[in-house]
C-alpha positions, -999 to +999 in steps of 0.1 A: -545-312+130-536-344+147-545-351+183-508-352+191-503-316+179-532-305+199-519-322+230-484-307+225-499-272+221-519-277+253-488-288+272-467-259+259-495-234+267-499-248+302-462-246+308-460-210+295-490-201+317-473-216+348-441-197+341-460-164+336-479-170+368-447-176+388-432-145+373-461-123+382-468-138+416-457-119+447-428-135+465-431-146+501-419-124+530-385-133+543-374-115+575-337-118+568-340-106+532-366-078+537-354-063+570-317-071+570-321-084+605-318-119+620-292-146+616-276-130+585-255-106+605-242-132+629-216-145+604-194-114+605-194-109+643-197-144+658-174-173+663-167-196+633-177-232+636-173-261+611-190-294+609-172-325+597-190-357+587-170-389+584-182-424+578-168-457+565-186-485+548-199-508+574-188-485+602-204-459+624-208-424+611-191-396+631-201-359+633-174-336+646-182-299+654-151-277+656-152-242+671-125-218+660 
């Protein structure tokens, strides 16, 4: 077996190991996802806002916040 085949097998094995580790690892706690509380419910009951970015080459950038 060439050294290139050995190196390729090491890389493939390490990649597979990292994928398996990520699959088996416990995910981090998220307050919004795990308790259904927080900012996620504000979209349906609150006011809607939109942000518009506009800029021209060589000019000053503008940020406009519109509240509906």
